[in-house]
N, C-alpha and C positions, 0 to 999 in steps of 0.2 A: 504494499500499500504506500501511497505517497505520504510524506510527512504532513500532518494536519488533517488527514482524511477523517471522515465521519463514518461510524459503523451504525447501520440500521438493521435490526433483526426483528422481523415479524413472523418468521417461519417456525423454527424449532430452537429452543434454548441451548441444547447441547452442540449446536453448530459452532458456538463460540466458546473458547476456553476463557472462563471468567477471570481467572488469575492473570492470564496474559493480557486480557482487555484492560483490567485495572492498571497493570504495569504500564501499558501504552498510554492510558489516559493520564496517569500521575506523572509520567516522564515528559508529557507533551508531544510524544510521537504521534498520538491520535488527537484530533481536534475535539472530538466528542462522540457520544453514543446515544442512540434512541433505541430503546429496547421494549418490545411488547411481550417478549418471552425471555425467560432466564434459565440458565443451566440449573437443574435441581429445584425448579419452581413449585413442585408439588407441595401443597400445604402452606405456601407463602401468601398467595392472593386470597382474598375473601376469608381471611382468618382474623379473629379478634385478638390482638396482642396487647390490649390495654393493661391487662393484669400481669403480663410477663413480657420481657423483652424478646423480640424475635430471635430465633436461633441461627439465622442465616447471616453470618458475619460478612460474607461477600456482598450480599444485598445491602447491608448497612454501609459498607465501604463505597459501593456504587452510589447510594443515595447521598452520601456526603460530598460527592464531587459536583462542582457547579456546571460542568459540561456534560451532564448525563440526564436524560429524560427517560423515565420508566413509566409505562402504562400497564395496567393489570390484565394482560392477555385479552385485549379487546379489539385487535385489528380486524377481526372477522365481523365486527358489529356494525355493519352498514345497512342501509335501507334495503339494498339489493339482496344481501345475504339473508336478512330476516324474512323478506318476502319468499325467497327460495326455500328456507327452512319451513315456513308455515305451509307453503304450497305443497312441498314434498311430503310433509306430515299428513296433510289432508288426503293427498293421492294415495299414500300408503294405507291409511285407515280405510278408505273406500275400497281399495284392492283387497285388504284383509276381510272386510265385511262381505264383499262379493265372493271371495273364495270360501268363506266359512258357510255360506248359504248353498253351496253346490253340493 
């Protein structure tokens, strides 16, 4: 990557080595990162940590960096994607109902 490049990951968390990403961000080799998915994200998002500190220290290190944007795995959440999910769900229910009546 060119020095100062930005990393954007909306695909799969394990595609990026988080330790290496943090090193690049802290050293200034990378300009920044926008992450919708994280390595080892299971149990991180949509979990209430008000009574206990989160256990993911890599996430905490990323969150402390001013050049990092983290979203809670919502890149799929577009009007088009939601319409497709609803439409496919209805189609599958209708197919199931039609097959169970045969």
